[in-house]
N, C-alpha and C positions, 0 to 999 in steps of 0.2 A: 734698159727695157722705155717703150715710149707711155706703156699703162701701167701703173706701180700698183692700182689696186685694184685689178682684176680680182673676180669673186667666184671660186671654186665652190663645187660641192662633191664631197669624193664619199661615194656609201663602200662599206667594207672596210672603215677606215682603220678600225680597230686591229685587225689583220695585215698580215706582212705586205703583201702587195698592194694594197690599201694604203697604211702609211708610210710605204718607200711612194708613192705618186705623193700622197699628200706634202711628203718633206720637200717633193725635189719642186713641185709644184710653190710650194711657200719658198723655195731657194731661188725662183724665177720670178719673187714678187708678187702672186698672190696670197689674198685672203681667204682662209679656209674654213669652209662647214665641214664638220665631219659628223657621218650617217655611221649609226649601226644598235645593236637592238641592246648592248651591253657598255654602259659607263666606265667600268671600270679598265677596261679592251681599249678604251679612246683617251686614255691616260697620258699615256707615255706618246703618242701622237701629238697630243694638244701640247704638252712639255716643252716636246722638240719644235714645234711650228711658233711659240712662244717664244721658244730660248733663239732663233732665228730672228726674232723681231717683226713676225706676223702679226694679224690678229687673226683669233680663232675661236669657232662657236662651236658647240653641239650641240648634236636632234639625234634624240633616240626612235627609233622606227624601226617596222614591220617593212624593208623594201618591197613585199611581195604584195602589198597592199596598197592598189593606185592610189588611194585617196590620202596615202598617209605617207607617199611619196611627193605629190603635190603640195602637202602640210610644210613639207622640207624644201623643198624648193619656194616656196612661199617667205619661209623662216628663212632662207639666205640673205633675199631680197632685205624684208623688213629690217635684218639685223646690220646688213653693212649699206645698204640702199641702193645694191647692185645684182645683177646675175649675169657670168660670163661661159663660165667653165662646166658641165655636166661631166662627174667620169661613176657611169654604171661600172661597178666592180661586185659583182656578188660571188659572194663566200659559201661553197657548201662543201661539205666532207661527205664523204659516201661512209655507210654502213656495212654495205654487201656487195659483194661482187655479182655481176649479172646474173647468174644463175642461183643468185638467190635473195635478188632484191625482190620485194615486193608492193605493192600498189601504192601506200603509202610515201614509200622512199622516192619510186618513181615521180609520184603526183609533189612533193615537193622541191626534188631535181628539177622539173621541169619551171616550178614554183619560180624558185631563186635563179636559175641560169636565164629560161626563156622569159617568164612572164612580167619578173621585175626590168630586165633589161627594155621590155617595151614600156614599159609606166616609168622608166625614167625618160627614154626619149620621151614620150607625150610630154612628162611635163616641162622638162627641160625648153622641149619647143612652143608649148602651150607661153611660157614665160617670154621666151624671146618674142614671139609673134606680139605679146600683150605689150612688151616695151618694145615694140619697132626697132631690134635689132639685130646686129648680126650675134651668132655666138658660134659656142664648138661644144659636143658632147663627144666622150671620149668612152666607148664600150672595152672592158676588159673582157678576153678571152685564153684561151691556150691553144699551142701549137697543136692539141687534137680538134681543136675545130679549123684547121687551116691543111694540115698535113694529105689529110684524105688516107688512114691508116685503111690497109686491106683488110682488117678484122674492125667493123665499128661497132663500139658499145653504147648504151644510153648515155653516159656521160660521154662521149665525144658526139653523138649526133643533138645534144643539149648544145654544144657548141658550135656546130656547126651550124646550127640553128642564127644562134647570137651574131655569127655571118653575116647570113644570110639577110637578118634582120640590120643589120649596118649596111648591108648594101642599098639595101631597097631605099630607106632611110637617107642614106646621102644622097641618092639619086632625087628621094622627093626634096628633100629642107636644103638641097642646094640654091634653091633659084632664090629663096627668104635670106640668103647668105648664110647659112647653118653650116658647118663641116659637121660633118659625123665619120669618126673614124675608130678602129679597132686597132688595139693594143693586146698583142698575145703576152704569156710568160715569155721572161726568156729575152726579151727584144729590150733595147733601149727606148726610153721614154723620151723623145725631144719636144720638153718640155715648155720651151722658149718660144717655139712656132705655138705656143697652144695661149701664152699668155705676152706675148708681145702687140 
């Protein structure tokens, strides 16, 4: 690797997908800030990163709150002296099928899938601008937002919105040297590309 001290922040890092992303980036040489609501869920991820020999820090926050995500990014910079990679990995478990879903659950779904991704993009992009540097933003979604199924439910719609946000941010931030990309479940993460 050309730059063994890249700093990555991964939200939802206590869950299976976030854990896998964090461990992969650590194996590729990045030091990691793990972000989630529950410290206990982050322990296995943190232990795995330490075992790899990389530095790790935990930041507990609600990713649906814009100011809290900005605090998480500030924490990454203050803790490790740098900030290079933002992984927006919103985690949401549905409680009901569309026919039974209510206002509160829809609101939570939108907050987790769409708003938290937008807040993460903004927080990372602002930090990259402050530091006058290039950077990488990886938004995690699923094939539901990529395959355009015949029947679109609210979850699929939220994933499509994340895809649209990614496309728009990619065009907007490219002139500043910020790469914004979408990673869908079930595909392989070419992590070396993000940390080299």
